C-alpha positions in Angstrom: 17.1 -33.7 20.1 19.4 -33.9 17.1 18.0 -34.3 13.7 19.1 -37.2 11.6 22.2 -36.7 9.6 21.8 -34.8 6.3 22.0 -36.8 3.1 25.6 -37.2 1.8 27.1 -34.5 -0.3 26.6 -35.0 -4.0 28.4 -33.3 -6.8 25.2 -31.3 -7.7 25.3 -29.3 -4.4 26.4 -25.7 -4.7 28.7 -24.0 -2.2 25.7 -21.9 -1.0 23.7 -25.1 -0.3 26.6 -26.7 1.5 27.1 -23.6 3.7 23.4 -23.5 4.4 23.5 -27.1 5.5 26.6 -26.5 7.6 25.0 -23.5 9.4 21.8 -25.5 10.0 23.7 -28.5 11.4 25.7 -26.1 13.6 22.6 -24.5 14.9 21.0 -27.9 15.6 24.1 -29.1 17.4 24.3 -25.9 19.5 20.6 -26.1 20.5 21.1 -29.7 21.5 24.1 -28.8 23.6 22.2 -25.9 25.3 19.3 -28.3 26.0 21.7 -30.8 27.5 23.3 -28.3 29.8 19.9 -27.0 30.9 18.9 -30.5 31.8 22.0 -31.1 33.7 21.7 -27.8 35.6 18.1 -28.4 36.5 18.9 -31.9 37.8 21.8 -30.7 39.9 19.6 -27.8 41.3 16.9 -30.3 42.2 19.4 -32.5 43.9 20.9 -29.5 45.9 17.5 -28.2 47.0 17.1 -30.4 50.1 20.7 -30.0 51.4 20.5 -26.2 50.9 17.3 -26.1 53.0 19.0 -28.1 55.8 22.1 -25.9 55.6 20.0 -22.7 56.0 18.2 -24.2 58.9 21.6 -25.2 60.5 22.8 -21.6 60.0 19.7 -20.3 61.7 20.2 -22.6 64.7 23.9 -21.7 64.8 23.0 -18.1 64.9 20.6 -18.7 67.8 23.3 -20.6 69.7 25.7 -17.6 69.1 23.1 -15.2 70.5 22.7 -17.5 73.5 26.4 -17.4 74.1 26.4 -13.6 73.8 23.6 -13.4 76.4 25.4 -15.9 78.6 28.6 -13.8 78.6 26.6 -10.7 79.4 24.7 -12.3 82.3 27.9 -13.9 83.7 29.7 -10.5 83.6 26.7 -8.7 85.0 26.8 -10.9 88.1 30.4 -9.7 88.7 30.0 -6.0 87.9 27.6 -3.3 86.9 25.1 -4.4 84.1 26.0 -1.5 81.8 29.7 -2.2 82.1 29.1 -5.9 81.6 27.3 -5.1 78.3 30.1 -2.9 77.2 32.7 -5.5 78.0 30.7 -8.1 76.2 30.5 -6.0 73.1 34.3 -5.4 73.3 35.0 -9.1 73.7 32.7 -10.2 70.8 34.1 -7.4 68.6 37.6 -8.6 69.2 36.6 -12.1 68.3 34.9 -10.8 65.2 38.0 -8.8 64.3 40.4 -11.8 64.7 38.1 -13.9 62.5 37.7 -11.2 59.9 41.5 -10.8 59.8 42.0 -14.5 59.3 39.3 -14.5 56.6 41.0 -11.6 54.9 44.4 -13.3 55.0 42.9 -16.5 53.5 41.3 -14.5 50.7 44.5 -12.8 49.9 46.4 -16.1 49.9 43.7 -17.6 47.7 43.9 -14.8 45.2 47.7 -14.8 45.2 48.0 -11.2 46.4 51.4 -10.3 48.0 51.5 -9.1 51.5 
């Protein structure tokens, strides 16, 4: 919290006294600003805590769904051909999808940073 304003400058104050008051007032102002920013940050962190928990849980369930799709692809292909070949084909298909998504992400990052092609 800011201290009350210093008494007004009188003609009896030396330059050293005025500089000392100026430095002290600046320190007090900076400390008050830091305390304010810390308070804002902690409030925003407290507000973001619950949505972050839900987001992480959603990512875990999305990962589980992705693994189920991978297993489904493998089982579906295994019914049509040899199980080992079906596993290899599944890895190739999912690797190709990952490559396309990675390429799209790379292009988006390059566009965002302004890098020329």
